[in-house]
C-alpha positions as CSV (number, residue, x, y, z in Angstrom):
1,M,80.4,-0.5,42.2
2,A,78.4,2.1,40.2
3,K,74.7,2.4,40.6
4,L,73.0,0.2,37.9
5,A,69.8,0.5,36.0
6,L,67.9,-2.6,34.7
7,V,65.7,-1.7,31.7
8,Y,62.9,-4.0,30.8
9,G,59.4,-4.2,29.5
10,M,56.7,-6.8,29.3
11,R,53.5,-7.3,27.5
12,L,51.3,-10.3,26.6
13,F,50.0,-10.9,23.1
14,P,48.2,-13.9,21.6
15,A,51.1,-16.0,20.3
16,D,49.6,-16.5,16.8
17,E,49.4,-12.7,16.3
18,L,53.1,-12.0,16.6
19,A,54.9,-11.4,13.3
20,E,58.3,-10.1,14.4
21,V,60.1,-9.0,17.6
22,K,62.9,-6.4,17.1
23,S,65.5,-4.9,19.3
24,A,64.6,-1.7,21.2
25,P,66.7,1.5,21.0
26,V,67.9,3.3,24.1
27,A,69.1,6.9,24.4
28,L,72.1,7.4,26.7
29,Q,73.7,10.4,28.2
30,G,75.9,12.5,25.9
31,G,74.0,11.6,22.7
32,R,75.0,8.0,22.8
33,T,72.6,5.2,21.9
34,G,72.3,1.5,22.8
35,Q,70.1,-1.5,21.9
36,I,68.2,-3.9,24.0
37,T,67.6,-7.4,22.6
38,M,64.0,-8.3,23.0
39,H,63.2,-11.9,24.0
40,L,60.1,-13.9,23.3
41,I,58.7,-16.6,25.7
42,E,55.7,-18.6,24.6
43,G,53.6,-21.0,26.6
44,S,51.1,-21.2,29.4
45,K,51.1,-18.7,32.2
46,E,53.1,-21.1,34.4
47,E,55.5,-22.0,31.6
48,I,56.2,-18.3,30.9
49,E,56.7,-17.5,34.6
50,K,59.2,-20.4,35.0
51,Q,61.1,-19.5,31.8
52,L,61.2,-15.8,32.8
53,H,62.5,-16.6,36.3
54,D,65.2,-19.0,34.8
55,S,66.2,-16.3,32.3
56,I,66.6,-13.6,35.0
57,E,68.8,-16.0,37.0
58,A,70.9,-16.8,34.0
59,F,71.2,-13.1,33.1
60,F,72.7,-12.2,36.5
61,E,75.0,-15.2,36.4
62,L,76.7,-13.4,33.4
63,Y,77.7,-10.6,35.9
64,P,79.2,-12.4,39.0
65,E,80.9,-9.2,40.1
66,I,77.5,-7.6,41.1
């Protein structure tokens, strides 16, 4: 299997200050581009941690070959 790269970012904002969350552009080798869908999780610290953990597990279930 090829070496993989997981691209991610995190930042906390007050929930009532968010107006919009857009996808993020990624520059790839050879002049190609890609997009990363951004996800929003709201709640208490504990709720966010649980939802993030569940989301990561579900993400890797999409790729059983790795």
